C-alpha positions as a Markdown table, in Angstrom:
| # | Residue | x | y | z |
|---|---|---|---|---|
| 1 | Met | 29.2 | -5.7 | 13.4 |
| 2 | Lys | 28.7 | -7.4 | 10.4 |
| 3 | Lys | 25.0 | -7.5 | 10.5 |
| 4 | Phe | 24.8 | -4.0 | 11.4 |
| 5 | Met | 26.9 | -3.2 | 8.1 |
| 6 | Thr | 24.9 | -5.3 | 6.2 |
| 7 | Leu | 21.8 | -3.4 | 7.2 |
| 8 | Val | 23.5 | -0.1 | 6.7 |
| 9 | Ala | 24.5 | -1.4 | 2.8 |
| 10 | Leu | 20.7 | -2.7 | 2.5 |
| 11 | Phe | 19.0 | 0.8 | 3.3 |
| 12 | Gly | 22.2 | 2.9 | 1.6 |
| 13 | Leu | 20.8 | 0.9 | -1.6 |
| 14 | Gly | 17.2 | 1.7 | -0.9 |
| 15 | Val | 17.7 | 5.1 | -0.3 |
| 16 | Ala | 19.9 | 5.6 | -3.4 |
| 17 | Ser | 17.3 | 3.6 | -5.5 |
| 18 | Ala | 14.4 | 6.1 | -4.3 |
| 19 | Ala | 16.5 | 9.1 | -5.3 |
| 20 | Ala | 17.1 | 7.7 | -8.6 |
| 21 | Ala | 14.7 | 8.9 | -11.5 |
| 22 | Glu | 11.9 | 6.3 | -12.1 |
| 23 | Thr | 11.2 | 5.0 | -15.6 |
| 24 | Arg | 8.1 | 3.8 | -17.1 |
| 25 | Glu | 9.8 | 0.3 | -16.8 |
| 26 | Asp | 9.9 | 0.6 | -13.4 |
| 27 | Val | 6.7 | 1.8 | -12.5 |
| 28 | Gln | 5.3 | -0.7 | -14.8 |
| 29 | Asn | 7.3 | -3.8 | -12.8 |
| 30 | Arg | 5.7 | -2.1 | -9.6 |
| 31 | Leu | 2.1 | -2.7 | -11.2 |
| 32 | Asp | 3.2 | -5.9 | -11.8 |
| 33 | Asn | 4.3 | -6.9 | -8.8 |
| 34 | Ala | 1.4 | -5.2 | -6.8 |
| 35 | Thr | -1.1 | -7.2 | -9.3 |
| 36 | Leu | 0.6 | -10.3 | -8.3 |
| 37 | Val | 0.2 | -9.5 | -4.3 |
| 38 | Leu | -3.3 | -9.0 | -4.6 |
| 39 | His | -3.7 | -12.3 | -6.5 |
| 40 | Gln | -1.4 | -14.0 | -3.8 |
| 41 | Ile | -3.4 | -12.6 | -0.8 |
| 42 | Met | -6.9 | -13.3 | -2.1 |
| 43 | Ala | -5.9 | -16.8 | -3.2 |
| 44 | Ala | -6.1 | -17.9 | 0.8 |
| 45 | Pro | -9.2 | -16.2 | 1.9 |
| 46 | Asp | -9.1 | -17.6 | 5.4 |
| 47 | Ser | -6.1 | -15.5 | 5.7 |
| 48 | Gly | -6.7 | -12.6 | 3.4 |
| 49 | Val | -8.9 | -9.1 | 3.9 |
| 50 | Pro | -12.3 | -10.1 | 5.0 |
| 51 | Gln | -15.3 | -9.2 | 2.7 |
| 52 | Glu | -16.8 | -6.6 | 4.9 |
| 53 | Val | -13.4 | -4.6 | 4.8 |
| 54 | Leu | -13.2 | -4.6 | 1.3 |
| 55 | Glu | -16.8 | -3.6 | 0.9 |
| 56 | His | -15.9 | -0.6 | 2.9 |
| 57 | Ala | -12.9 | 0.4 | 1.0 |
| 58 | Lys | -12.7 | 3.6 | -0.5 |
| 59 | Cys | -9.3 | 3.3 | -2.1 |
| 60 | Ile | -7.0 | 0.3 | -1.9 |
| 61 | Ala | -3.0 | 0.8 | -1.5 |
| 62 | Val | -0.4 | -1.7 | -2.3 |
| 63 | Val | 3.5 | -1.5 | -1.5 |
| 64 | Pro | 5.4 | -4.6 | -3.1 |
| 65 | His | 8.5 | -5.5 | -1.3 |
| 66 | Met | 8.9 | -2.8 | 1.1 |
| 67 | Ile | 12.0 | -3.1 | 3.0 |
| 68 | Lys | 11.7 | -3.3 | 6.6 |
| 69 | Gly | 14.7 | -3.5 | 8.9 |
| 70 | Gly | 15.7 | -3.4 | 12.2 |
| 71 | Leu | 18.8 | -3.1 | 14.7 |
| 72 | Val | 17.3 | -1.6 | 18.1 |
| 73 | Phe | 15.1 | 0.5 | 15.8 |
| 74 | Gly | 12.8 | -0.5 | 12.6 |
| 75 | Ala | 12.6 | 1.6 | 9.5 |
| 76 | Glu | 10.3 | 1.1 | 6.3 |
| 77 | Asn | 11.0 | 2.4 | 2.9 |
| 78 | Gly | 9.1 | 1.3 | -0.1 |
| 79 | Lys | 6.7 | 2.7 | -3.1 |
| 80 | Gly | 3.8 | 1.8 | -3.8 |
| 81 | Leu | 0.4 | 2.8 | -5.8 |
| 82 | Val | -3.2 | 3.3 | -4.8 |
| 83 | Thr | -6.7 | 3.4 | -6.5 |
| 84 | Cys | -9.7 | 5.0 | -5.2 |
| 85 | Arg | -13.6 | 4.4 | -6.1 |
| 86 | Ser | -14.7 | 7.1 | -8.5 |
| 87 | Ala | -18.2 | 7.7 | -10.0 |
| 88 | Asp | -16.7 | 5.6 | -13.0 |
| 89 | Gly | -15.5 | 2.7 | -10.8 |
| 90 | Trp | -12.0 | 2.1 | -9.5 |
| 91 | Ser | -9.7 | 5.2 | -10.5 |
| 92 | Ala | -6.3 | 5.0 | -12.6 |
| 93 | Pro | -3.6 | 4.3 | -10.1 |
| 94 | Ala | -1.8 | 7.2 | -8.2 |
| 95 | Phe | 1.9 | 6.4 | -6.8 |
| 96 | Phe | 3.5 | 7.1 | -3.6 |
| 97 | Val | 6.4 | 6.6 | -1.4 |
| 98 | Ile | 6.4 | 5.4 | 2.2 |
| 99 | Thr | 9.3 | 6.1 | 4.5 |
| 100 | Gly | 9.4 | 6.2 | 8.5 |
| 101 | Gly | 10.6 | 4.5 | 11.6 |
| 102 | Ser | 9.3 | 2.3 | 14.2 |
| 103 | Trp | 11.0 | 1.6 | 17.7 |
| 104 | Gly | 11.4 | -2.0 | 19.0 |
| 105 | Leu | 13.9 | -4.7 | 19.7 |
| 106 | Gln | 14.3 | -5.8 | 16.0 |
| 107 | Ile | 17.0 | -7.6 | 14.1 |
| 108 | Gly | 17.3 | -8.4 | 10.6 |
| 109 | Val | 16.2 | -7.1 | 7.3 |
| 110 | Glu | 13.5 | -8.4 | 5.5 |
| 111 | Gly | 11.2 | -7.6 | 2.2 |
| 112 | Val | 7.2 | -7.4 | 3.0 |
| 113 | Asp | 4.4 | -6.4 | 1.1 |
| 114 | Leu | 2.3 | -4.0 | 2.7 |
| 115 | Val | -1.5 | -3.2 | 2.0 |
| 116 | Met | -3.5 | -0.4 | 3.0 |
| 117 | Ile | -7.1 | 0.1 | 3.2 |
| 118 | Phe | -8.4 | 3.5 | 3.4 |
| 119 | Gln | -12.0 | 3.2 | 4.6 |
| 120 | Gly | -13.6 | 6.9 | 4.1 |
| 121 | Asp | -13.3 | 10.2 | 2.2 |
| 122 | Arg | -10.9 | 11.4 | 5.0 |
| 123 | Gly | -8.4 | 9.0 | 4.0 |
| 124 | Met | -9.1 | 9.6 | 0.2 |
| 125 | Leu | -8.2 | 13.2 | 1.1 |
| 126 | Arg | -5.2 | 12.5 | 2.9 |
| 127 | Leu | -3.7 | 10.7 | -0.3 |
| 128 | Glu | -4.4 | 13.8 | -2.3 |
| 129 | Asp | -2.5 | 15.9 | -0.2 |
| 130 | Ala | 1.1 | 16.1 | -1.0 |
| 131 | Lys | 2.2 | 14.4 | 2.4 |
| 132 | Phe | 0.9 | 13.0 | 5.7 |
| 133 | Gln | 1.8 | 10.5 | 8.6 |
| 134 | Leu | 0.1 | 7.4 | 9.5 |
| 135 | Gly | -0.8 | 7.7 | 13.3 |
| 136 | Ala | -0.4 | 11.3 | 13.4 |
| 137 | Asp | -2.4 | 12.9 | 10.5 |
| 138 | Ala | -4.3 | 9.7 | 9.8 |
| 139 | Ser | -5.5 | 7.0 | 12.3 |
| 140 | Ala | -4.1 | 3.6 | 11.2 |
| 141 | Ala | -4.3 | 0.0 | 12.7 |
| 142 | Ala | -3.8 | -3.5 | 12.2 |
| 143 | Gly | -6.7 | -4.8 | 10.0 |
| 144 | Pro | -8.9 | -8.0 | 10.8 |
| 145 | Val | -7.7 | -11.0 | 8.9 |
| 146 | Gly | -9.9 | -13.8 | 7.4 |
| 147 | Arg | -12.9 | -14.4 | 5.3 |
| 148 | His | -15.3 | -12.1 | 7.7 |
| 149 | Ala | -14.9 | -9.3 | 10.1 |
| 150 | Thr | -18.3 | -8.7 | 11.3 |
| 151 | Ala | -17.7 | -9.5 | 15.1 |
| 152 | Asp | -15.5 | -6.5 | 15.6 |
| 153 | Thr | -16.7 | -3.1 | 14.6 |
| 154 | Asp | -13.7 | -0.9 | 15.8 |
| 155 | Trp | -12.1 | -1.4 | 12.4 |
| 156 | Lys | -14.8 | 0.0 | 10.6 |
| 157 | Leu | -15.7 | 3.0 | 13.0 |
| 158 | Asn | -12.6 | 4.2 | 14.7 |
| 159 | Thr | -9.7 | 4.0 | 12.0 |
| 160 | Glu | -9.1 | 5.6 | 8.7 |
| 161 | Ile | -6.7 | 3.3 | 7.3 |
| 162 | Leu | -6.2 | -0.5 | 7.7 |
| 163 | Thr | -2.7 | -2.0 | 7.2 |
| 164 | Tyr | -1.7 | -5.6 | 6.3 |
| 165 | Ser | 1.9 | -7.0 | 5.8 |
| 166 | Arg | 2.8 | -10.1 | 3.9 |
| 167 | Ala | 6.2 | -11.9 | 4.4 |
| 168 | Lys | 7.4 | -15.3 | 3.9 |
| 169 | Gly | 4.1 | -16.3 | 2.5 |
| 170 | Leu | 2.2 | -15.3 | 5.7 |
| 171 | Phe | -0.3 | -12.7 | 5.7 |
| 172 | Ala | -1.5 | -10.3 | 8.8 |
| 173 | Gly | -2.6 | -7.2 | 10.6 |
| 174 | Leu | 0.3 | -4.7 | 10.6 |
| 175 | Thr | 1.0 | -2.0 | 13.1 |
| 176 | Leu | 2.4 | 0.8 | 11.2 |
| 177 | Thr | 2.5 | 4.1 | 12.9 |
| 178 | Gly | 4.8 | 7.1 | 12.3 |
| 179 | Ala | 5.5 | 6.4 | 8.8 |
| 180 | Asp | 5.2 | 9.1 | 6.1 |
| 181 | Val | 3.3 | 8.6 | 2.9 |
| 182 | Arg | 3.9 | 11.4 | 0.1 |
| 183 | Arg | 3.3 | 11.8 | -3.8 |
| 184 | Asp | 6.0 | 9.8 | -5.9 |
| 185 | Asn | 6.7 | 12.6 | -8.3 |
| 186 | Asp | 9.2 | 10.5 | -10.4 |
| 187 | Ser | 6.8 | 8.2 | -10.9 |
| 188 | Met | 3.8 | 10.0 | -11.8 |
| 189 | Asp | 5.8 | 11.9 | -14.3 |
| 190 | Ala | 7.1 | 9.0 | -15.8 |
| 191 | Phe | 3.5 | 7.2 | -16.1 |
| 192 | Tyr | 1.3 | 10.1 | -17.0 |
| 193 | Gly | 3.7 | 12.8 | -18.1 |
| 194 | Pro | 4.1 | 16.2 | -16.1 |
| 195 | Asp | 1.4 | 18.2 | -14.3 |
| 196 | Ile | -1.1 | 15.5 | -13.7 |
| 197 | Ser | -2.3 | 15.9 | -10.0 |
| 198 | Thr | -2.8 | 12.9 | -7.5 |
| 199 | His | -6.5 | 14.7 | -7.4 |
| 200 | Arg | -7.1 | 14.2 | -10.8 |
| 201 | Val | -6.1 | 10.7 | -11.0 |
| 202 | Leu | -8.1 | 9.6 | -7.7 |
| 203 | Arg | -10.9 | 11.3 | -8.6 |
| 204 | Gly | -11.4 | 9.5 | -12.0 |
| 205 | Glu | -10.7 | 12.3 | -14.0 |
| 206 | Val | -7.7 | 10.5 | -15.8 |
| 207 | Ala | -8.2 | 7.4 | -18.1 |
| 208 | Thr | -6.9 | 4.4 | -16.7 |
| 209 | Pro | -3.6 | 3.5 | -19.0 |
| 210 | Ala | -4.1 | 0.3 | -20.6 |
| 211 | Ser | -0.9 | -0.8 | -18.7 |
| 212 | Ala | -2.8 | -0.6 | -15.7 |
| 213 | Asn | -5.7 | -2.7 | -16.4 |
| 214 | Arg | -4.4 | -5.8 | -14.8 |
| 215 | Phe | -4.0 | -4.2 | -11.5 |
| 216 | Ile | -7.5 | -2.6 | -11.4 |
| 217 | Asp | -9.0 | -6.0 | -12.4 |
| 218 | Ala | -6.9 | -7.5 | -9.3 |
| 219 | Val | -8.8 | -4.8 | -7.1 |
| 220 | Arg | -12.2 | -5.7 | -8.5 |
| 221 | Glu | -11.5 | -9.2 | -8.6 |
| 222 | Ala | -10.4 | -9.1 | -4.9 |
| 223 | Lys | -14.0 | -8.3 | -3.6 |
| 224 | Ala | -15.6 | -11.0 | -6.0 |
| 225 | Gln | -13.3 | -13.4 | -4.5 |
| 226 | Ala | -14.1 | -12.8 | -0.9 |
| 227 | Ile | -17.8 | -12.6 | -1.7 |
| 228 | Ala | -17.4 | -16.1 | -3.5 |
| 229 | Ser | -15.8 | -17.9 | -0.5 |
| 230 | Lys | -18.6 | -16.8 | 1.8 |
């Protein structure tokens, strides 16, 4: 009963936090944490995102410290950001919320870092929509881990989104289905002001604010680190 009440309290705090209006400082903290996640993942290329996956990436999304818990059923709740390739390089970041559930025998609550690799134009179009569901609207699967992924072509041919998790220093592919991804209106307004669409941001039509440069640099460096480790 004590574990159950702790779980309920933690998710209650998560819901309350998600409902509160975001400030620019909150958004900046998320950018900084996402940058740190990418640096830490690529610091260990043997257990990171393979070079081939990064080369095919259309968009890269990070959800730093997503709350994932379970007591017979599991639940996810987190806020993330994503950048996509545009004609001029990687776009300014757009912000989203991910919520959902997964059935299984799980006990406990933990914070995990989530990374999602969108492999093609269809995945990018999903992001530009107001809302989509992993596994239903967009195919998603645990991504391959290591320096290279050439031996297994399924990840490239059959899946729109590759998902990864990092918890307690360990990085691995993550199966995450049934989670809803939707635009984070509060964060978009706090960072860009009103009336800026996700479409414009991800298409490179909005200049990258200076405060987001470190995150965009980390995305560029991730591929460079993977190639250097070859």
